[in-house]
Structure formats: structure tokens, C-alpha cells
N, C-alpha and C positions, 0 to 999 in steps of 0.2 A: 636141844631146843634153842638154846642161846646161840649156838654156832650157826644153825640154819637161819635164824633171824638176821644175824650180822651179815651173812653171805648174801641174803636177799637184799639188804640195804646197800651192800657194796655194788651189786648188779644194778640197782636203781640209780645209784650215784653215777656209775660208769655210763649207763645208758643216757642219763640226763646230760652228762659231760659230752658224750659223743654227739648228741643232737645239737647242742649249743655250738660245738666245734664245726659241725657241718654248716650250720647257719652262718658262721663267721667266715668259712672258707669260700663260700659263693661270691661275696663282694670282692674278696682278695683276688680271686681269679679274674674278675672283670677289670680291675685297675690297669693292668698292663695293656689291655686292649684300648682303653680310653686314652692312655698316654701315647700309645702308638698312633692312634687316630689323630690326636692333637699334633703330634710331631709331623705326620704326613701333611696335615693342613697347613702348618707353619712353613714346611718346606715348599709346598706348592705355592703358597703366597709369596714366599721369598723369590722363587723362580719367576713368577709372574712379574714381580716388582723389578727384578733384574732385567727381564726381557723388555719391560716398558722403558726402563732407563736406557737400555741399549738402543731402542727405537727412537727415543728422544734425541740421543746423542747422534745417531745416524741422520735423523731429520735435520738437526742443527748443522751437522757437517755438510749435508746436501745443500741446505739453505745458504750457508756461508760460501760453499763452493759455487753455487749458482749466482749469488750476489757478486762474488769476485769475478766470475766470468762475464756477467752483465756489465760490471764496472769497467773491465778491461776492454769489452766490446765498444762501450760508449767512448772510452778514451781513444780507441783506435779510429772510431767514426769521426770523433772531434779532430783527430790528427789528419784524417783524410780530407775533411772539409777545409782545413787550413792550407792544404797543398795546392789550392786553386791559384796558380800564379800566372800573371800576364807574361807571355813569352817575349813581348816587345820592350816593356819597361821594368819588368820584375816585380811589380806591385802584387801583393797577395790579398786574397779575399776569403771570407769565411764560407761563402756559398758559391757554387759554380754559376748560378744565375747572375750574381753580382759581377762576376768576371765577364760573363756574356754581354751585360750592359756596358761594362767598362771598355770592352773591345771596340765599341762604336766610336770612342774617342779617336782611336787609331785608324779605323776604317772609314770614318766620316759618315757612317750610316745613321740616318735620322728618319725612322719609320713613322713617326707621329707628326702629322701636318695640320696646321690651322687652316680651316676652310674659309676664314675671312680674309687673312692677309698672306696666306701661303707659307708662313714660316714653319720650319720643321724642327723636331726635337728628338733626342735620343730616348727619352722616357715619357710615358703617358702622364705621369704626375707633373712633369714640366709643362706639357701642353695644357693640362687642366689649370695650372697656376697662370699660364700665359693668357688664357681665355678671359681671365678677370680683368685684363687690360682693356679689352673691348667692351665688356659688360660694366666695368667700373665697380664691380662687387668687391668689397673688402670685409669679409665676414668676421675677421679676428680683431678685437678691439682691446686696447690697453686700458685697464681699470684705473690706472693712476692719472693718466693725462687725456684719455679719450681718443688717442691716435689709433687709426685703423690700418690693418695690413691684409695683404692677399695670401700670405703664407705663414704657417705656424712657426717656422724657423726664424722668420723676420721679427715676429712678435717676441719670441724667446730672447733673441739678441737685443731687442729694444728694451726689454725689462731690466737688463743689466745696467742700463743708464740710471734707473731709479734705485736699484739695489747697490750700485757702486762696485759691483763685482767685475774684476779684471784679472782673470785667472791665467792669461797667456801673456808672458813677458818676454821681450827681446833681450837676449843675453849680451848683445853688442852695444845697444844704446839705452837699454832700460825701459823702453816704451812698452806700455801694457795695452792689451786688447781684450775685448769681450768675447771674441770668437777665435777659434783655432785657425780657421781659414784666413782670417785677417792677418794673423801673425805670420802665417806661411807666405802670404802675398808680400807682406812687409819685408821679410827676410831677403827677398829678391832684389830689394833696393841695395842691400849690402853686397850681395853676391853678383849682381848684374845679370842674373839669369833671366832669359826671355824665351820660355818654352813654347809659346803659342805663336805660330807663324801663319800669316795670310798666304793662301795658296795662289792668289791672283797677282799680288804685287811683291810678295816676299818680305813684307814688313813684319817684325816680331814684337810681341808684347809680353809683359810679365804677369798679366792677369787675363783669364779667359774672357771675362766680361768686356775687357777693353778690345779684344779681338772681335767679339760679337758686335759691339758698337761700330767698330771700324768697318766690318763687312757691309754695313748698311750704306757705306759710300759707294760700293760696287753694285749692290742690289737696288739701291734707291728706296729701300724700305724705311717708312716712317710710321712706326706702330703706335705712337702716342699722339692721340688726336684730342683737340679741344672740343668739348661738347657744346660750347657756346657759339664759337665762330667757325669751327671745322678745320682750323689750321692744324697741320700735323708736324711732328718732330721726331728726330732720330733717338733722342734720349729723354727719359722721364724728368730729369732735372731741368731741361729746357722747357718742358711743358709746365712744370711748377712755376718757373720764373715767368712764363707767359701768362699764367692764370692770375697773377697779381694785377695785370692790366684790368681784368674784369672784376676782381674782388676788391681792389684798392688796398690790399694788405700792405702794411708798412714793413720795412726791413728791420733787422735787429740792430741795436745800437751798441757799439763797443764801449764797455765801462771804463776803459783806459784813456781813450782819446775822443770819444763821443761820435765817432764816424759811424754812419749808417751802412750796414753790411747785409747782404743777402745771406740766408742760412747756409747756402752751399759754399760761400766764400769766408764764412766766419772763422772756421778752423784754420785756414791758411793765413788769414789776417792776424790772428792771435800770435802767430809765430814771429811777427814783427816785434811784439812786446816781450815774448818769452826768449827770443833769440834761437829758437829751435830751427835746425837745418837738417832734416832727416835724409835728404837726397845727396849722396856723395859721388863724386866722379872717381871712377876706379883708375883713371889714367894719371891725374894730377892731385887728387885728394880734395879738390875744392867742393864746398857744400852749398846747397841751395834750399830755400824754403818751399819751393814748388817743383813738382816733377817735370813740368813743362820747361822750366828754366834749365834744369839739368839736361833735358833732351836737346834744347837749342845749343847749350854749351858743348855737348858731345860732338857736334858737327865741326867744331874747331879742330878736334883731333882726327875725325874721319874725313874731313874735307867735303862733306856732303852739303849740297846746295839744292834743296828740293823745289824751290820756288823760282821758276824761270819765266821771264817776260817773253811773250810770244811775238812781240813787235820788234824787239832789238836783240833778243837772245841772252840778255844778261841774267845771271842767276844769283839767288840770295839764300842765306842760311835761315833767316827767320821771316815769318809772314809780314810782320810790321814793316820791315825794311822794303819788302816787295810791294806792299800797299802804298808806301810813301813814294816809291819809284814810279808806280803806275800813274801818279798824278801828273808826271812830266808829259806823258803821252795823252 
């Protein structure tokens, strides 16, 4: 009886153990599946991340490549624009249109004509500025002194008088200028260069504006007209001098000697006190305070005598001597 009871208890314990073991084995069997699923998820995430990184890298590489190509293309275009060179004088331009306008200097083409006086221009802006001579319009005013101008460039250059800016200096004589063009014109005094030639009489000039004024001798053009009396002049300076008759404006007084000088002659007059002689003869080295004095002096070397008496045929180097001679007749 005792033996049967013990065997029954052993079977009960074994059965109980077997049931507990089975309950424990079921979760143990699921663990590897969970781990495997987690590993697959992690692997897929890693693959997606790596693919994303590769895409970003490729995109950046493509972007950098495109930027580099664009930059190279822009540089090439910039280089191409700078190759617009004048075949006659070698001057280069950033744009072909600028070269096209420049070529009119050599061809003499002036497609823009003033309907009032017949004067022609190479550029439309030049005609527009010219028209202000007839209308008297000066829309640009200096806020420092109230002086008015027809062109923006003229006002800009004028403002340097107030600021004291003189950024362009001659390396030969040390004279400074407010405009680059003024220095360029000044340098021709030292070099003797006269690139602007009259096609009618062959006379040459170191400044384009001097040739322009000279041409009025041949054309008879007098574009500067007094609005009060109707008298016309070839140069604006002559009109300004004439206007003093109507306005009664007084001349400037020299602080050194007290002499009254017109504003146009004040700069030249001051050279008497400063001793400045910017006009040098390339033949003998003699210097002069005025350009006209150098011009007359050069006739000694060239033998030119442009003033001829029509009554007796005698010729003279300077107009003053010719005028004095004419009193004889």
C-alpha cells in the first residue's frame, strides 16, 4: 500500500513537472523568431539609410558637378565677351554692342541727328544731352552750391570739387585730376600726341572736343544762343561771357594781385603766381603757361605761317602780328 501511494505521488509530481516544462518551452521557442525579426528590421533600416546616404552623396556630386559646369560656362562667356576687339585701334570691349558704337569713331557714322540745328551724334544719349542746349534744361543740381548740369557725368565730376577728391595723378608732372579722361587728355601735352584730325583742312587736335569746336568753323554752326538777344556762339564759354552783359555779373578777383579775372581765365592767370608751365615744347624743351602760347611757339620749328594778308601776300605766325599788320592797309 505504501509502495502504490509513493508511485502515485511520483507520477503526480512527474506530470506536474511535465506541464510546467511545456509551459516554459513555448515562450523559449518564440524568442529566436522575435530576435530574427528584429535583426531583419535593423538590417532593412540600415540598408535604407545607406541607400539614402548614397543618394545624398550622388545628389551633392551632381550638384557640385553642375555648379562647376555652370561656373566654367560663365567664365567662358565672360572670356568671350572680352574678346570684342576693334580691328583698327585694338581697343577691347566687354560687349559687342559697345564695339559696334565705337566703330562709328572710325567710320564717321552719326545716325542720330538734331532736328533743330542738324548736328549729328554717334549715340542716342549724346543727342538727348545735346537737346538740353536748345531747351536750356539742366535737371541735375549740385546740393552744395546749387549749380545745375545737363548730364549726370558732369555733376559727378563737379562734386569732386567739393569733396577734394583727385584720384587721377600725372606721373610726369604730379598734377592731379578729378576725371580719368582729363588725365588722359593731359598726358598728350607731354607726349605731343594729336589723334583727332580734321578731314577738311588736316589740322590735328589732342582732344576730341577741340576738333568738334574746330569743325564749326567749316560748318558755320553756332549752337549756343543767347535767349535774351538771340546772338549765337560756337562755344558755351563764349555764351557765358556774353551773358555777363545782360546780368551785370562781376568777374572773380585774384587774391594775390587783386586783378579781376573771368572764371574761364582764372586758372591760367593763377599760373603767373604759381610758376606752373604745363605745356612743354618737345623740340627745345621750352615751357608755357598756356596751350595757345605753345601752339604759336611750335610754328618757329615748323615754319608755319597760317595768317596771310590778302592784299600784299605777307604771312605771319601769330594772329596778333597779322592784325597789327592789317592796320597798315
